[in-house]
C-alpha positions in Angstrom: 0.0 0.0 0.0 1.2 3.5 -0.8 0.8 5.2 2.6 2.1 8.6 1.3 -0.5 8.7 -1.5 -3.2 7.6 0.9 -2.2 10.4 3.3 -2.2 13.0 0.6 -5.7 11.9 -0.6 -7.0 12.2 2.9 -5.4 15.6 3.5 -7.0 16.9 0.2 -10.4 15.4 1.1 -10.3 17.0 4.5 -9.3 20.4 3.0 -12.1 20.1 0.5 -14.7 19.4 3.1 -13.5 22.1 5.4 -13.7 24.7 2.6 -17.2 23.5 1.7 -18.4 23.9 5.4 -16.9 27.4 5.5 -18.4 28.4 2.2 -21.8 27.2 3.4 -21.5 29.6 6.3 -20.0 32.6 4.4 -21.6 32.1 1.0 -18.1 32.3 -0.6 -17.4 29.7 -3.2 -14.0 31.1 -4.4 -12.0 28.9 -2.1 -13.9 25.8 -3.2 -13.1 26.6 -6.8 -9.4 27.0 -6.0 -9.3 23.7 -4.1 -11.3 21.8 -6.8 -8.9 23.1 -9.5 -5.8 22.1 -7.5 -7.2 18.7 -6.6 -8.3 17.9 -10.2 -4.9 18.8 -11.6 -3.1 16.8 -8.9 -5.4 13.7 -9.4 -5.0 13.8 -13.2 -1.2 13.7 -12.6 -1.5 10.8 -10.2 -3.7 8.9 -12.6 -1.3 9.6 -15.5 1.7 8.4 -13.5 0.2 5.5 -11.5 -3.4 4.8 -12.6 -6.5 5.3 -10.5 -5.6 5.1 -6.8 -7.8 2.1 -5.8 -8.2 0.1 -2.6 -5.1 -2.0 -3.4 -2.8 1.0 -3.6 -4.3 3.4 -1.0 -6.6 1.3 1.2 -10.3 1.7 1.8 -10.1 5.2 3.3 -7.8 6.5 0.5 -10.2 5.1 -2.1 -13.1 6.8 -0.4 -11.1 10.1 -0.3 -10.8 10.0 -4.1 
C-alpha cells in the first residue's frame, strides 16, 4: 500500500470538506473553486503516473477520499 499517496488523498479530502463547510456559512465559493482546480490537476497527474488510486494501492479510506 502507498501510505504517502493515501495520506495525501486524505489531506486533500479534509481540506475540500473544510472549505465547503466554511463556504456554506459565508456564501463564498471562491476557495472551493481553487481547491477543486488544484485537486483535479493533482489527481490527473496521479492517474497519468500510477493509474487510478484504488483500494489495493491506498486502502479503503484512501479510495473513499478520491
